[in-house]
N, C-alpha and C positions, 0 to 999 in steps of 0.2 A: 430477597436475592440481591447480592452485591455486585458492584462493578469493579473490575480489575483493570487498571491503567498502568502501563509500563513505559519507560523511556526508551526510545528507539532512535538509532541513527541509520539512515539509508543513504548509501553512496553509490554513484554510478561508477562501475569498475573501469570504464574506458575514459572517464573524465573525473578523477578523484577530487577535483576542486568543487564538484557539484554534489551537494549532500543536503539532506533535510534531517533535522532533529526535532522530535515531537513526542508528546504523550500519545499512546495508542491504546484504544479499547481492545482488550483481549476477547475475541468473539469465537467461541468454539463451534458456532454454526457457520462460520466463514471458512473457506478452504485456503485462501491466499492472503497476502498482504494487499489491502485495498486502500488506495489513496484517491482523493478528489482529482478529477481531470484538471482542475484549475491549478494544481500544484506541479503538473508535469514539466513545465518549462524550467522549474527550479532544479531539476536533475539533468538538464541538458539533452543532448542527442544520445540515442541508444544504439548499440550494435545490432540488436534484433528487436522486432516488435510485430505483433499480429493482433487482429481483432478477435475477441472472444465473446461468448455469450455466458451470462451468469444468471442463475435462478435465485431469486430472492426468497425470503422466508414466506412471503405472501403468495408465492408461486409465479410472480411476474418474471419475465425474462428481460434483461437489460444487456446492452452491448457495452463492452469495455475494451481497453487496449492493454495487452500484456507486454511488458518491456523488460529486457534483460541484457546483460547480467548486472545485478546490483549486489552490494554487500549489505547485509542486515545485521546490525549489532544491537541486541537487546541487552539492556543494562544487567550486568551480573552473569552473562553467558558469553561463550565464544562467538565470533562472527560466523555467519553462514552466507553462502552465495545462493541466490534464487532469483525469482522474477517479482515484479511489482505490477499490480493491475490497477489502471486508472479508470475511474468510472465518473460519469457526469452525475453530480449529486445536487444539482440545482444551483441556488444562489451561493455566493461566496461567504455567507455568514458562517463563522467558525462552528456554531452549534449544528449546522446542517452539513458540515464538511468533516465529520469525525472519521479519522483514519481507523481502519480495523486491522488487527493482527489475528489472522486465522490460524487454524490448528496445524496446517502443513509446515509452517515456519517453526 
């Protein structure tokens, strides 16, 4: 089984100077665009946000924060507007903070 990683740029639509460019693991088991909570401040303040609960593959439930609107530009595709979900992923080591690109995007 292989890994698909795509280049993505996420921009806060109410503060377009705030954006993140990164490689994201395409995870068809995830529904949303998931970023580490430690990255949230890089996108600035959001127009809207709310606490959400997510169910992990191991059936655990974790809390996250859905924030919107953001523009999501996947390399080779037109940009779309959606939300980003920030989740506490533990330490700030890159290998543990892998962003996920879910099937809804």
